[in-house]
C-alpha positions, 0 to 999 in steps of 0.5 A: 524347404517346402511348407509341408516339410517345414511344418513337419520339421517344426512339429511340436508336441502340443503338451510340451508347449504347455510344459515350456510355458509352465516351466517359465512361470515356475522360475518365479515361484518358490515351490518344491519341484515334486509339487510342480511335477504333480501339477503338470502331470495328467491325473488320469488318461482314459483311452478307449476303443468301442464298436459301433454298427454303422450301416452294415459294418461294425466300426471300432471308434477311438476315443479319450477322456483325460482328467488333468487335475483333481485339486478341485472337483468336478473336473470340467472340459469339452468333448471334440469330434475330429479325425485329428483327435489324439492323446497328446492333444486331449491331454494338453487341452485338459491341462489348459482347462485346469489353468484356465479355471484357476485364473478365472476362479471357476472351482473345477479341475481341468478335463477334456474329451475327444472322439476320433471321427469326422462329423462332416461325413457321418450321419446324425443317426450314427453320430448319436450312436457314437455319442451315446456309446461313448457316454456309457463308456464314461459312466462305466469307469466313473468318468462323468457325473455332476460331482465327478466330471462334467463335459461340454461342447467343443470343436465338432460338438454342440447342444445336440450332442450334449442333450444325447449325453444327458439323456444317456446318463439319465437312462443309466442313472435314473432318479438322480436328482442332479442329473442335469448337471452331468453336462453343460452346453445343453439346449435351454429347454433341457437345463441349458443357460442363455448366453452359453453359445456366444460365451467364449467369443464374448469373453474374448471381446471383454478381455481384449477390450479391457487391455485396450483401456490400459493407457500404459499398454496402449502407449507401449504399442503406439495405439489410442485407448479404446476399441473404436477404429481399431483394425482387427483380423480374425482367423476362424469363423466358427462359433468363437470367431463369429461371435468375437467378430460380431461384438468387435464390429458392434463396438466400432472396431473395423474388421479388415480381414476374415480367414477360413480354411479355404482362404481369406477376404480383405477390405481395408474399409471393413467387412460386415460380419453378418453379410459375410455369414450370409454369403458363406451360407449361400455359397459355402465359402467366404471367398468372392465376397463383394467388395473384398479381395481374396487371399488364397493362402489363409496363413498370409492373412495373419501377416496383414497390417492390423492393430489386433489379430485374433487367431480363433481356429487352430493351434501353432498357426503363428510359428518361428517362420512367420512370427517376424512377418506379423504386423499386429500390435496385439494378439488375442489368443481365442484359439488354444495354443495358436502361438508356438513358444519360439514365436512367443519369444520373437513377438515379445522382442518385437513388443507385441502384446499377447493376451494368452489363451489360458485367460482369454478363451475362458468365457466358455467354461465360465458360463458353463459354470453358471449353467452347472450352478443353475442345474444344481439349484434347480432355479432359473437365473432371474426367476426370483429377483426379476419381479422384485427388481421391476417393482422397486424400479417402478417405485423409484421412477415414481419418486423421481418423476414426482420430485422433478415434476417431469415425465420420463419418456416411455421407451427410457422408462421401459429400459429402466423398469425391466428386471434382469433376465437370465442372459443379462445376469450371465453376461454381467457375471462373464464380464465381471469375471473377465475384467477381474481375471485380466487385472489379477494377471496384469497386477502380478506381471507388474509386481513380480516384473514378469516379462509377459502376460502369458507367464504371469497368467501361468504364475497366477494359475499355479499359485491358486492350484497350490493354495487349493492343495494346501487347503486340502492338506495334501502337500506338507 
């Protein structure tokens, strides 16, 4: 069977994959079937078609916004621009957002949006038209608002699109005091938060780093504790993959391979991520990077020898036909749904540790939550406590120097005296969130003797959602 026909034969409904994982977790819970069905179902699916004049022609644009769960409000989830956008994908990503938020204690219901366009071939002017019209359609149906549904960037979107959404919302709802909180991922100058851009990649780093600190888990896969010297392969050099690669490189891990759509590059001694990015900007491709070997089939890069494999691009890239050839001992799911249920079973039998997407890539929504809180409070993080902390640290250093009769070097003194900046507080909050989330999943896995971290993560999420519904008095 050819690869093309093979992929067709293996085509999964993305949403059904999530349902399979949900059902595995449900076996560990004593919850009525009807309640479980309510949690699984998408509460609201808004499919729209609207006309936009592009050049001299009018084009009808297909778009979606899905609110998966209203157990907590507002709903939260990104908007992606891709020609591959469809209802199944958007529903699935909305569901993942619900579980993701529950696991890391972010008080949102899950949502997701998508516009079926290729942003690579559409001018910025026309993307702005589409974005603003999409926003107005969301406002008409009450699918956006600080306390209702708060979008964010996703594949194909960024700060630019979020600023257009905010501006459109404000123009239609003038005078709304909390309008800044209608969308996150905005430029810092428009109420965005420092540290949002790298948040998902940094969260991936924190999550994998925490697993690598666990002696029991590392012994089970024959690895030493820590990240230093670990061989890492990353598929996808978008926002998430790039930042994850950078943080792993800085921590002493060896990035042996990087994969993109056009192929992959490999060097067993390690790749300098910054230099690879410069090469990519210069040539338009990561291929032919100096002192590296080209791999034409990007999927083959997943099968190379490594300690940690991080798929940070597309769903279903590890499936039943290549799972047995995966040599990684740890897989960190930076992308949504990169491992199919069949591959999950195969890898589990091989003893591979998989850190699931519904926990590992929650860094983005965690920092989006911080931005939302900042917008509602109308105060920049660090503004009130920075000077107080600096003054307290100055007095403390003076006491230490007087007691020890020794001057502290100037550079060290500067580091100690500096009060917390916004980015320091954001990263500290993200690190704490990812560490706590990991240990809740791990502890639940051990206490209930659950077979893997993915199922334990779903059990944790479902329990928290049920608890929210019970507190609302919705369920008997």
